[in-house]
C-alpha positions in Angstrom: -48.8 4.4 -14.9 -46.4 2.4 -11.8 -46.8 3.4 -8.0 -44.5 2.6 -5.3 -45.5 2.0 -1.9 -43.0 2.2 1.1 -43.2 1.3 4.6 -40.4 1.7 7.5 -39.7 -0.5 10.8 -37.2 -0.6 13.1 -37.0 3.5 13.2 -38.0 3.8 17.1 -34.4 4.6 18.8 -33.3 1.7 20.5 -33.8 -1.0 17.3 -31.1 -2.9 16.6 -32.2 -2.6 12.8 -33.6 0.3 10.6 -35.1 -1.1 7.4 -37.5 0.7 4.4 -39.6 -2.0 2.6 -41.7 -1.4 -0.6 -43.8 -2.8 -2.7 -44.5 -2.0 -7.0 -46.9 -2.8 -9.7 -48.9 -0.7 -12.2 -52.4 0.6 -11.8 -54.2 -2.7 -12.9 -52.2 -4.5 -10.5 -53.1 -2.4 -7.5 -57.0 -2.2 -8.7 -56.6 -6.1 -7.8 -54.6 -5.8 -5.0 -56.8 -3.9 -3.5 -60.2 -5.6 -3.8 -58.6 -8.7 -3.1 -57.2 -7.0 0.7 -60.4 -5.7 1.1 -61.7 -8.7 0.5 -60.2 -10.8 3.0 -60.2 -7.6 5.5 -63.9 -8.1 5.0 -63.1 -12.2 6.1 -60.4 -12.5 7.7 -60.9 -16.0 9.1 -63.6 -18.2 10.2 -65.4 -17.0 13.3 -63.7 -13.7 13.1 -64.8 -10.2 12.5 -64.1 -7.8 9.7 -60.3 -6.1 10.0 -60.8 -2.3 9.8 -56.6 -2.5 8.9 -54.1 -5.1 8.6 -51.1 -4.1 11.0 -48.6 -6.7 11.5 -47.3 -5.7 15.1 -50.7 -6.1 16.1 -51.3 -9.5 14.2 -48.0 -11.4 15.2 -48.7 -9.8 19.0 -52.5 -10.3 19.0 -53.6 -7.2 20.2 -55.6 -4.7 19.6 -58.2 -6.3 16.4 -56.3 -9.3 16.9 -56.9 -10.2 20.6 -57.6 -13.2 21.3 -56.1 -14.5 18.0 -54.0 -17.8 18.2 -50.4 -17.8 16.5 -52.0 -20.6 14.1 -54.7 -18.2 13.1 -52.1 -15.1 12.7 -50.0 -16.5 10.8 -52.1 -18.1 8.6 -53.9 -14.9 8.1 -50.4 -13.6 6.8 -49.8 -16.4 4.6 -53.0 -15.6 3.0 -52.3 -11.5 2.2 -48.6 -13.0 1.4 -50.5 -14.8 -1.4 -52.5 -12.0 -2.4 -49.3 -10.0 -2.9 -48.0 -12.8 -4.9 -50.9 -13.7 -7.0 -51.2 -9.8 -8.2 -47.8 -10.1 -9.2 -46.3 -7.4 -7.3 -42.3 -6.4 -6.7 -40.6 -5.7 -3.8 -37.8 -4.8 -1.7 -36.3 -4.0 1.2 -33.0 -2.3 2.8 -31.8 -3.2 6.0 -29.3 -1.7 8.2 -27.4 -2.8 11.4 -28.0 0.6 13.5 -25.4 0.3 15.9 -22.8 -0.5 13.6 -24.0 2.1 10.9 -23.7 4.9 14.0 -20.1 3.2 14.9 -18.7 3.7 11.4 -20.5 6.6 9.2 -19.5 10.0 10.6 -18.1 13.6 9.5 -19.3 15.0 6.4 -19.8 11.5 4.8 -22.4 10.7 6.9 -24.2 13.9 6.3 -23.7 13.0 2.4 -24.9 9.0 3.0 -27.3 10.2 5.9 -28.1 8.1 9.4 -29.0 4.5 8.7 -32.7 5.6 7.9 -31.3 8.0 5.4 -29.2 5.8 3.9 -32.3 3.4 3.3 -34.4 6.4 1.9 -31.6 6.8 -0.6 -31.2 3.1 -1.5 -34.9 2.5 -2.1 -35.1 5.8 -4.6 -32.4 4.2 -6.4 -33.6 0.6 -6.6 -37.0 1.6 -7.3 -36.0 3.5 -10.7 -33.9 1.2 -11.4 -36.9 -1.5 -11.4 -39.6 0.8 -13.1 -36.6 1.2 -16.0 -35.5 -2.7 -15.8 -38.7 -4.5 -15.1 -41.7 -2.6 -14.4 -41.9 -0.9 -18.3 -43.3 1.9 -16.8 -42.7 5.5 -18.0 -44.0 6.7 -15.4 -43.7 6.1 -11.4 -45.2 8.3 -8.0 -44.1 7.3 -4.8 -46.3 6.6 -1.5 -44.7 6.5 1.9 -46.2 5.6 5.5 -46.4 9.6 7.0 -43.3 9.9 9.0 -43.8 13.7 9.6 -39.8 13.6 10.6 -38.8 12.4 8.0 -40.7 14.5 5.0 -38.6 17.5 4.6 -35.8 15.0 3.6 -37.7 12.0 1.6 -39.1 15.6 -0.7 -35.2 16.5 -1.1 -34.7 13.1 -2.5 -37.4 13.0 -4.5 -36.5 16.4 -6.0 -33.4 15.4 -7.1 -34.0 12.3 -8.7 -37.2 14.0 -10.2 -34.5 16.9 -11.9 -32.2 14.2 -12.9 -34.7 12.3 -14.8 -36.4 15.3 -16.4 -32.7 16.4 -17.4 -31.7 13.5 -18.9 -35.0 12.6 -20.5 -34.6 9.2 -18.9 -37.6 6.6 -18.2 -39.3 6.6 -15.5 -41.1 10.1 -15.3 -41.2 10.4 -11.4 -45.0 11.8 -11.0 -45.6 12.5 -7.6 -44.7 11.8 -4.0 -46.9 11.6 -1.2 -47.4 10.7 2.5 -50.2 8.9 3.3 -51.4 6.1 6.4 -52.5 2.6 5.9 -55.5 2.7 7.7 -57.3 4.4 4.0 -54.4 3.4 1.6 -54.5 -0.8 1.5 -50.9 -1.0 -0.1 -49.3 0.5 2.5 -50.2 -2.6 4.9 -49.0 -4.9 2.0 -45.6 -2.9 2.8 -45.9 -3.2 6.8 -45.8 -6.8 6.0 -42.9 -7.3 3.9 -41.2 -4.7 5.9 -42.0 -6.5 9.0 -41.0 -10.0 7.5 -37.6 -9.0 6.6 -37.0 -7.3 9.7 -37.1 -10.3 11.9 -35.6 -12.0 9.2 -32.6 -9.4 9.5 -32.2 -9.7 13.2 -31.8 -13.5 12.5 -29.2 -12.9 10.2 -27.4 -10.1 12.2 -27.5 -12.5 15.5 -26.2 -15.8 13.2 -29.1 -17.8 13.6 -29.7 -18.4 10.2 -28.6 -18.1 7.1 -29.0 -14.8 4.5 -30.8 -17.4 2.0 -32.7 -19.2 4.8 -35.5 -17.2 6.6 -36.5 -18.9 10.0 -40.8 -17.9 9.1 -42.1 -20.0 6.0 -44.3 -16.6 5.1 -41.8 -15.1 4.0 -39.8 -18.1 2.5 -43.1 -18.1 0.6 -42.7 -14.5 -0.9 -38.7 -15.2 -1.5 -39.7 -18.2 -3.8 -41.8 -16.4 -6.0 -38.4 -14.5 -7.3 -40.0 -11.2 -7.0 -39.3 -10.4 -3.4 -35.2 -8.8 -3.3 -33.9 -7.4 0.4 -30.3 -6.4 1.2 -28.8 -6.8 4.9 -25.9 -4.5 5.7 -24.0 -5.9 8.6 -21.0 -4.5 9.8 -18.7 -5.7 7.3 -21.2 -4.0 4.6 -21.3 -0.8 6.7 -16.9 -1.1 6.9 -16.9 -0.6 3.0 -19.3 1.9 2.6 -17.5 3.8 5.2 -14.1 2.8 3.2 -15.5 4.6 0.2 -16.9 7.7 1.9 -12.9 7.7 2.9 -11.3 7.7 -0.3 -13.7 10.4 -1.2 -12.1 14.4 -2.0 -12.7 16.2 1.5 -13.9 19.6 -0.7 -16.3 17.2 -3.0 -18.3 15.9 0.2 -18.3 19.6 1.7 -20.1 20.5 -1.7 -22.4 18.0 -1.7 -23.7 18.2 1.3 -24.3 21.9 0.7 -26.4 20.9 -2.4 -28.2 18.7 0.1 -29.2 20.8 2.8 -29.4 23.5 0.9 -33.2 25.2 -0.1 -32.8 25.7 -3.9 -34.5 23.5 -6.2 -32.6 20.8 -7.8 -33.3 21.8 -10.8 -31.4 25.2 -10.6 -28.9 23.0 -8.9 -28.3 21.3 -11.6 -28.6 24.0 -14.4 -25.5 25.8 -12.4 -23.5 23.0 -12.6 -23.5 22.6 -16.3 
């Protein structure tokens, strides 16, 4: 049994980048991870009180539970937590998109089909996670856990149902077993997803602003995670979004209308798939 945990970054309306990141592993990896992560929260740094939760924005901003922490102290904690992710052999992926370019170029029925920037990220991580579990995870069952965001719950459930129905129809692996929405206060793996999301978000901003090369992150903590070869990411700049828009322009308009109708329908995917046969 494998589980993938996801967190977002830049999903507030004014952000230049929209991102969704996931961390994947089997139940024994997650059990080991939870033990190590909880121990680090209980003793985060010499002279510092226990943390009730790790949140990357609070950590890097030195506020809330991190009030009074120096930058060297927060960076070292992030390094230590990153080592836990590496030590447990977890895999991770993030998809980032330039919001302005997406809003400029992806319009009409094609936008309804592929979603807004966050909606496309949701679609993309489903594809990549199922592929990861099939090719590298070696697992026959896969569960999804997303950080709770009520405004995206319906859309997320719709796509889980699509992939679940497709996997069942084709008897493919992995079998999708569940989709749940939780908070990082209680679910420790979501805190790891938060760390990955923040790191890639900052790197995406640097890349899109042409301050660093795609493969050369500014932060040492991200470089250490990438060095292990178990963290991958995709950053869609304007040219990448243009290519997506060009593909969309070649799609049959009638196909797009039908596809959008399926996506907006409340009929279960299993029924819709049966009707198309």
